[in-house]
N, C-alpha and C positions, 0 to 999 in steps of 0.2 A: 504494500500500500504506500503510495507516495504522498508525502506531505511537504508543502512549501514551508519555509521558515515562518514562524509566528511574527506578525508585525504589531508592535506597540506604538500607539500614537495618542495624541491628546488634542482637544480643541482649545482655543484660547481661554475659554471660561473654566477650564480644569476638568471637563468631562473626558474620561479615558476611553480609548477605542482599541480593541484587540481583534485581529483577524488571523485566520489560518485557511489557506486555500487547499481544497481537496478536489482535484480536477476529475477524479474518476466517479464522482457522485453527481446526481442531478438536483440535489436538494441543498438548502441552506438552513441552518439553525441559527437564529439570532435572538439574543437576550439582552434585556436592560436589567442590570444588577444594581441594587441599592446597598451601600455598605453600612446599613443600619438595620438592626433586628430587635428582638425582644430584650436583649441585654441593655439596650440604650433607653429603656423606658423607666419611669419612676413607678413605685408600687401602685400609685393611684391610676396610672394609665396602662397598667399591665394588660397586654393583649391588643394594644392600639395599632402596632405595626401590622399584625395579622388582620385586624378589622379594616384598616385602610386598603390592604391588598384585596379584600373582598369587594370593597366599595369601588375600586378602580375598574372592576368588570361590569359595574352597574350602569355604565353610560358616561358619555363626555358631554361637552357643551353642544356638539353637533351630531353625535351618534348615540342612539339608544342602545341598551344592552342587546336588543334583538338585531339592530344594524351591525353591531360588532360581530355577533355570532354568524350572521348571514354573509358578511364580507369574508370571514375566514372560511366558512363552509364552501362558498362559491369558488374558492381556489384550492379546495382540498387540503387546507392547512390545519395545523394543530396549535392551539393557543393554550398556554397553561401558566400557572404561577404558584409560588410557595413562599412562606416566610420561615426563616430559621432564627437562631439566637443572635447571629452577628450579621446577617444579610437577608435580603429578599430578592426575588427574581421573577421577571415576566418574560416569557419567551415564546417564540413562534417557530415552527418548522414548516417551510414552504418549498415548492419547486423554485429553482434559481431565478426563473423569469419574473416571479412575483415578489422579489425582494423589496422593490420600492413600496408596494402596498403594505408589506409586513412592517417596514420601518414607519410608514405613515400611521398605521394602527397602533403600534407600540408607543410611538411618541404622543399620540392623541390620548391614550389611556394614562400614561404617566405624567402628562403635562396639564390636561384639561378635565379632570374628573368633575362630574356634576354635583356629587354629594347632596342628593335630594333627601329631604326629611322622610319621605315615604320609604325610599330605599333603605335609609338608615334604620328605621323601625323594623322593617322586614328582615334585614340582615341580623339584627340583634337576636331575633328568634332562631334564625338559622345557626348562628354561632353558639347560642346557648344549647341547642340540640347537639352540636359538635362536641361541646364540653361534656354533656351527659353521656355521649357515646364512649368517651374515654373511660368514664366511671364504669361503663358496662363491658369494657374490653380489658379483662384483668391483666393480660401480658403488657398492654400499654400502661395501664394504671400503676403497675408495680414499678415500672421505670420512672414514671412521673413522680411517684411518692419517694422513690430512692433519690432522685435528683433534687427534689425540694429539701430533703433532709441533709443531703451531701453538701450542697451549696446554700445552706440555710441563710436567710436574710441577705441574699445576694441576687442580683437580677438573673444570673445564669441559672439559679435554682427555680425561678418562677416558670410556670407553664407558658408556652408561646401563645396559647389561645386566650390567656387571661383567666379571670374567674367570672362567675355569673354576675357578681356585684359590679366589678369594674366594667364589664361589657355593657351592662344595662345602664351604667352611668354616662356613657358617651353621648355627646350631641354634636351637631354639625360644626359648631365653632371649635370645639376641642379637636375634632378630626382635621379640620382645615388648618388649624394652627400647627399641628404635628406635621401635616403634609408639606406645608410651606417651608418649615424648618428643615425637614429631612430630605426632601426631594430636590436637592440643589446639585449643581454640576460636580462639585468635588466629591459628592457621595455617589456619583453615578458612573457605571462602567458599561459600555456597549461591547458585547462579545459576539463574534460571528464566525461560523465555521462552515465550509462547504464549497460549492462551485461559485466562487466569487472573486472579485478583484478588489484589493484593499482601497485603491484610489476611489473607486465607485462607492464603496461602503462609506468611506470618509465623507464624500460629497453629499450623500443622502443624509448621513447623521448630522453633518454641519447644517444642512438645510433645515432639519427638523428640531435640532437641539442647540444650534449655535446662539440663538437669542436668549437662552436661559441665563438668568443673572446670578452670579455667585453670591450667596448669602448664607446665613445660619452659622451657628457655632459648632465646632467639633465637640462631641460629647466626651466628658472625662470617663476613663475606664479604670476601675480598681480591681486588682486580682482578688479572687475569693480566698478565704481561709477555710480549711476543712477540719471539722472536729468529728472523728469517726463516731457513729452511733448505731444503735440497733432499734429498728422499728418493726413491731409486729401488729398487723392490722387484721382483725377478724372480719371475714366476709363469707356469707353462705355460698361456697363454691364447691364444685365437684373435685377440683384439683387445687393445689397450692402453687403459688408463683413466688420464686425466690430470686432476689437480686443482691449480689455481693460485689463490692467494688472498692478500689483504692485510687488515690490521686495518681495521675499519669502526666504525660508531657504536653505542653502547648504545641500548636501547629508547627512552629518553625524550629523545634528543638533539634540539636545535633544528633541525638540518639533516636530520632523518630523511626529510622529504618529498622533498627534493632527492636523497637517496640512493636512495629508491624509484624515482624517475624515471630516475636514472642506471642503475640495475640493469635496468629495463624496456627502455631503449633499447639497452643493451649486449647483454643476453642473456636478457631476460625474455619475449620473444614471438617469433612466427615472422617478423616483419618486422625483428627486432633485427639489429644490425650483425654480431654473431658468427654468428648463424644464417645470415644472408645470405652473409657473406663466407667463412666456413669451410666450411659445409655446401653451400649452394645453388650458389655460383659456382665453388667449387673441388672440391667433393665429397670433402673430406678427412676428414670425421667423420660418423658416422651419427647422433650426438647431440651437441649442444653447447648449453649454457645457463649462465646465471649465477644466483647466489642470494645473499640476505642472511641471516645469522643474527645475531640481536640478543638480548643478555641485559641484566641489570641494570647491569652496569658494563663491558661489552665487546661487541665485535661483529666479524663477519668478512664480507668480500665474496669470494665464490669463483666460479671458472669451472670447469665440468666439461666434458670432451670424451672421447668414446669413438671411437677411430680405429684404423687398421691399425698394426701394430707399426712399419712403415717410416715412417709419417707423423708420428710423435710430435714430432720436432724441428721440422718445418714447422708443425705445429699450435701448438706453444708460441710460435714466432716470430710467427705471425699474431695470436695472442691478445695478446701483448706489444705488437704494433703497434697494435691496436685500443685498448688501455688508454692508450697514449701519445697516440693521435689525439684522444681525447675530452678530454685535458688541453690539447692544443695549439690546437684550433679550437673556437669556439662552436658549439653544436648548431643546425642550421638550424631556423627556426620551425616548418615543417610537420612535421618529424620529432619535435620536442619535443611538439607538440600531439598527434600520433599516440600517442606514449608515454603522455602524460597520459590520453588518452581510453581507452587500453587498460587502464591502471591503475584508473581510476575505474569502468570497465565491469566489470572482473573483481571489484573490491571490492563493487560493488552486487550483482552476481550471487551472490557468495559469501555475502552476508548475507540471501538471500531465504528461507532455511529457519530454523526455530526453533533447531535444534541449533547451527548456526554462529553465530547471534546470541548464544546462551547462552554459547558459548566466547569470543566477542568481548568480551562484558560482563566475564567473569571475568578475562580477560587484561589488559584495561584497568585493572581494579581492582588487579591484582597489580603492574603496572608504573607506573601513574600516580596511584593513589589517587584517581581521579576518572573520570568518564565523558565521552568525547568523542562528540558526536552525529555521525551520518554526514555531515551538511552541513559540519560543522567540518573533518572529515577531507578531504572533497572539495575544500573551499576551500584547505586546506593544499597539496594536490597542484596545484591550478589556479594558485596563486601562484608556483610555481617558475619562475624565469627562466633563459634560456640561461647567464647569468653565474653563477647559483647552481650549475648543473650542472657548469660548468667549474671553479668554486672547490672544490666537493666532490671532483671527480675529482682535482684537484691535491693535495688534502688526503689522500685515501685512497690514491691511486697514487703514493706518494712513491718517489724514486729506487730505493733498495735494499729496498723494503718487501715484495717479492713472495716468497712461499714456494711450493714446488712439490712435488707427490707424483706419481710415475708408478708404475703397477702393470701389469705385463705381461711379454711375452716379449722384453725389450729388453736382452739381455746386451750389456754394453759401452757402453751409451748414457751419454754425459757431458753434463751441463748445467752449464757454468761459470756462476758467479753473474752475470758481466757480461751473459750472454745474457738474464737476467731483469730487467736494469736498465730502469727506466721513464722515465728522463730523456732 
């Protein structure tokens, strides 16, 4: 697959543009990325970034929500958006010849939202239902509860959706004030990948975004402090959901590659230690996996397991044993290579389509202010040694660093802190 070099560019008002040409496809994926997310909200406005994202699809000064949908459908395009903790994204995938219309629609959505009172009241109901859905989805809820306890009293710990109270408190003035402050050129990145020419993309973006005036203050960010804790929440469920985790590295940490490999070999694949030892050999959990969350100045390594209510204690003990084990003994060479190959393979597969490459470009810009080529990333993974993995495991899985959240029908379950000790 041939890729032209990635071009980084900026308009005079500070808006950044990233493009990568892929001549062997007929599509273009283009996204407008906002470098503000739920972590930049105050407690009172929790959920506002996500609420504004919903509102931008409800129509602009010249297009109704239906007009937007029809314009996209008539060219067979796909329009979507999401809000995360440190950014939000609006993106369209279209055939290359429809790029001008795609940029026109995207710029209209993120520059001229209508913010009508009727839409606002309707969206409140929709988002409150979304919040209730998390309550009814235990594997989502256990992660939400874990995160709230893990980064307590910090914006990273708050749910992206906000709470029922905050969402119901929003009005048009509050949303508009947030929108004007956040959606300014220095917080915007346009990322495009596919059958395109950089000069043409720049010209179209300049035409639609060049008149945006730089304003707004850069939000301050404070790194969270973690105090490990145990939370057990009883809920009438057929199964229990367990989330264990420790502090890990921020996005741009030098040891990030070693932490990716550690995650893969512990719980990131079907041949991983947790999957094999908890699920396959003992049949104690129907799902078990580990994951990394990384932000600008903080990160977490978590293990999730879904198991019977009776097996919770055993599952926790087994996970603790695996975390200790990876600190105590170097990883065998064959297992290390398998983890690296899995990681590299899934990375390359994930970057085969224009949409995921477009996201990859934007996220690298947000976290690194530069672009890493795929080869550079693959080399970073390949360089990881057994002693790197062991050193990072010792750093992340420190004695008393583990937090635990259990959600399920586990009345009377006790998890004393020493049961979670990793030394």
